[in-house]
N, C-alpha and C positions, 0 to 999 in steps of 0.2 A: 772834086768830090763835091756831090749835091748836098745842097744844105737845105733840109727838109722844115717843114714846120715843127715836127715833131724835135728835132734838135735845137731849134730856138727856144721852145717852151723849156726844154731840159736847161739850156744855157742860161734863160731867166731865171728859174727856181734856184739854180748853182749858185747865181751871184748874189741874190737875195740871202742866200742861207750863209755867204762868205767863203773866203779861200779855205781850203785845207790847212792844216797846222803844219810847221815845220818839221821836217823828217825827224823823229829823235834817235837815240842810239838803238840798234836793234839786236836782237838775240842771233847771232851768227846761225844758219842752219847748215851753210858750207862756205867756204871763203872764195871769192871770187880769183879769178886765175891772175897772178902777178907777173911782173916781167916787162920785157917792152911792150910798147904799143901794137896790138895785133891787126891783121888786116882786116880791112871792113868785110861785113857779108858779102859772100861772093854772089855774081848773078845765077840766076835759076835756083834758088834756095827756096824749099817748100818746108813747111812745120806741119805734121800731121797730130792732131789731138783726138781722142776718144771718150766720150762723156758716160758715166752712169754705171760703168763695171756690167756691161752685159755677157753673157756666156759667149756670144759669136765673137767678141774680142778676143779670148782666149782661143777657141775652137777653129775659127776660120780667119781673122784678121791677122793674127799673129804670124802664122805660117806663110802667107803671102808676104807680109814685109820682111820676114826673116830669109825668104827665098830671094827678095832683090836687095837684101842689105839695108832697108831703110830705117831709121829712127822713129820713134813717137812717144806721145807722153799720152796716158791712160789716167783720166781723173775720176776719183774712186769716191763713192759714197756707199755707205751701208743700207741707205734707206730701204731698198728693194731686195736685199739679199735672201730674205726668208723665201722667195720666189726660186727656188733652186733649178726650176726648168729653163728660165730666160736670164738669170742674173749669175754672176760668180759670187763664193764665198770668200773669206779672206786667204783661204789656202789657194783658189785661183787666182788671186791678185799677187800672192807671193810667186806664183808659178811665171805670171809676167814678168816679174822682176828678176827671175833669175835667167829670162831670155833676154835680159839685158835693156829693155824697156824702160821708161821712165814713169814712175808712178807719182801722180799727183794728188794734192787735197782737194776734194769738193764738197766738203763738210760731211760730218758722219750721218746727218740726216736730212741732207738735201734741203738746208732751211735757207731763208733768203733774209739778206742784212742791208737792202739799200736803204732803208729808214734810218733816221736818227734813233728811232725808238727800238728797232731791231738790232743795232749794229753791235750793241755790247755784248750779246750771245755770240758773236762769232769766234771770238778767241776758245771759249768752252768747245764749241761746235770743231774747231781745227784741233785742238789737242787730244780730244776724244777719239777722232780718227787717228791721229799721229799714234795714240798707244794701241789701238787695233793693230795698223800695221806693224808696229814693232813686234808684237806679239809672235807674229808670223814672220820676221826677219827682214821687214822692207825697211829702210834707213829712212828717217824724217825726211819728207817731202821739202823740196826748194820752190817749188812750183805751185801756185794756185789756181783753180778755175772757178770763177764767179758765177753761183747757182743761178739759172735762168738767164744769165747773162747779164745780171742787174748790179748796179753798185752805187755806191754813195761816197762822200768825202768822210763822213766818221768811219766807216768801216774799211776805208783806204788806210786811214792813219792807223788803225789796229792792226790790220794786214802788215804794215809796216814795223809795227812794234814786235809782232810774231816773228819777224827776221826773213820774211819771204825775199826771194830773189825775183822772181817773177810770177806774172799772175795774168791770165788770159780772160779778157770779155768775148764779145759776140760782134755782130754788125751794127747793133744801134748805139747811139740814136742816128747815126749818119745815114744808114741806110735803112728801107722799109723792112719789115719783117716777114712779109709773104712774097709769093712767087717766085720768079728765078732770080733770086737776090744775090747778093755778095757782100763781102765786108771790104773795110778799108785795107790796102796794103799796109803791113806793118814797116815803119820806118823809125828806128830808134831815136833819131832827131827830133821827131814830131809826138811820139808816142811814149808815154811812160811805162817803164818796163812792168808795173803792176796793173797796167791797162792795155794790155796787147789785143789790138782787135783783129778778129778771125770771120771769114767767111763760113756760113753755116750752111753745110750740105744738106739738102732735102731730097723729097722724092721727085722732084720737076727737074732736078740737076740731069743734064746729058754730057756725053764724054765732049764735045765740042766746047759746052760752057765751061767746064772743069780745065780743059786745056787752055782755053784763053786767059783764064784767071791765073793759072799757074804761070804763064808766058809773062806776066807783069811782073815777075819778081826780076826786077834790074838790080845792079849792083848797089850795095848799101841797104837794102830792102828784103823782105820776105813775105812771101804769100802763106797765110795760116789757115788750115782748114779744119773745122770743128764735124767731126761725125758723131753720131749716135748708136743705135743697133744697127746691124748689117745681118738680117734686117732688123726693124725696130717693132715689134709687135703691139708696145704701149701707145706710140706715137706715128701713127702712119704717115703723116706729113713729113716727120724726120727721118723715116726709112729709107735704107740705101738697099737696093737690091744686090745679092751677092755678086751676079754677073757684072753689074755695073760698077761694083767696087772693084772688081777684079781689073777692067778695063781701065778704070781712073789708073790704079797702080801702072797698069802697063805704059799708060802714056808718061808717067813721070820715068819708068826704067830706059823705054827707049828713047826718050829726048834727053837722058842725062843728067836729070834734076839732083839736086843735092838735098836729101830728104832727112830732117832732122827731129829730134825732140825739142821741147822748149827749153831746157837745160844746156842745150848743145849751141845756144847761140852765144853762152859765155865765152866761147872761144874766139869771137869776134869783137870783144869787148864792149858789149853793149851797154853793160852795167855802169861805166864810166863815160857813156855818153850824156851830158846834159839835155833834157827835154824841156819845151814849154807847151805842156799838153793842157789844153783848157778843160780837158775830161776830167782833169783831178778836182774841179770844183763843180763838176754835174752830179747830181742825183738822176739816175736814170733806172728806171723799171721797164722790162719787156711786156709787164701785163697791162699797161697804160694804153 
């Protein structure tokens, strides 16, 4: 894994700030599975995630995922819901839930909480979205998506207090934010369950690049992919053409990948695996 100057800067900031506080008792959102130790994550496991509640997620993406029998997590924010042409309302989000997909919390207003000053507002943002989801019959989420893939030790502690079982970040600070990039392969022995790394799919990605990354999912690990709009009218760099997305999913189907939502990682006992993740001490902003 390349160690960039950006990563080194983030680590210096982290250790200057001090370690994240010990994990306090949390309010359970859903109990992890009990019983005998489960099998590890099987080889060829891929996790699909989709951010920001685009209308295309329900109208185009969900039918393709359903056709292949794939799981996925949709991270919901209400920030852009007034734009009904391009984004879902909460009834549309409820429709995704009824189709069997995981609904994750992405804050109500897509606010940022990586700084010590902004972290205290995180619980209110989480609970406000929880309430809006509950009003349309969507259960309280167990998975959180870091907005702008940015995070900090104070917000991490608050997320623990809120009882979250999983949270996904992006590719930084380990990998650059531009070009034909990728993120770290998720390994529960290395990565904290509230800082699961993902590869952020963008308009430059090709089918061979997607295939090569998916094939990195060896036993005990998973490749996590982060999509935005299919297509994304607001962020052309993050846009994926519908025909390209269809081809990506065909790769996963033809090669027999195990395609999941983030919550499905529970079946492999990842919440019981201790990790020594230096990112728990890092303050990272994708805006820097």
